[in-house]
N, C-alpha and C positions, 0 to 999 in steps of 0.2 A: 550703545543704545539699549535702553531697557525694553522688556517685552511689550509693555504698554505703548511705548513710543514706536516700536516696530509695527504694532497693530494699527496705530494711527497713520503711519506713513504708507501703508499698503495701497490705498487707492491711487496715490500720486505715482507710485513706482509702476503700477500695473495698468495704467490707462493704455488701451489699445492692444493689450496682450491677451492671449487665449485664456478661456475660463480655467483650463487645466493649470496654467501658471498661477492663477489666483488661488485655486484650491490648494496647490502645493505650498505656496507662500503662507497662506493662512494656517495650514496645518503645522508648518514650522514655527510660526509665531505663537500658536496656541501651545505647542510643545515647550517652547522657551518660557512662556508665561507660567505653565504648570511647574516646570523645573525650578524657576525662580521662586514661586510661591511655596514650594516644598521646603526650601531652605529655612524659611522662617516659621513654617507651620509645625504644629505638634503632631507627631505621628500617632496613629491609632493602633490599638491592639485588637485583633480579630479573634474571637473565641470560636473555634471551629467544631467543637463537639458539644453535644447537649449537656454532658457532665460538667464541662468547664463553665458553660453558661450558668448552669444550676448552682454550682459551687460559688461562682462570683456573685450571683444574686443573693444567695443565702448569707454569704459573708457580709455583703453590703447591708442587708436587712438587719442582721444581728448586731452589727457595729453602729448602725445609724449613719454610716459614711456613704459617700457616693461610690459607685462601682470603681471608678478610677482611683479614688483615695484608698479604698479597701484593698484593691489589687496591688497598688504601689507599695503600701505598707506590708502586705503579705510577702511580696517578692523581696523587699528590702530585708525583712526579718529572716527569710530563708537564706538569703545571701550571707547575712551576718553569721547565722548558725554554721553554714558551710565553711566560711572563712575561718571561724573560730576552731572548727574541727580539722583545719588544715586541708580543706578541699579546694583551695584556690589554685 
């Protein structure tokens, strides 16, 4: 059963049961839905320092690329340099 099917079936399974059961079942269904949606979702990168954010924005501005494209290319190029230098 998919997460969306589980959500749709909640009311039928929980008729006459305590609200705590409904809350528990709903939280499980939401957790399953989130887990299933993460499988197909693209993961984000969180820049946690001001310097990282500033560098990413400057790189994006100078290249005219989106931040995602600029960061992807920068990471790819660095990996290629490290691999070429035997750093793999």
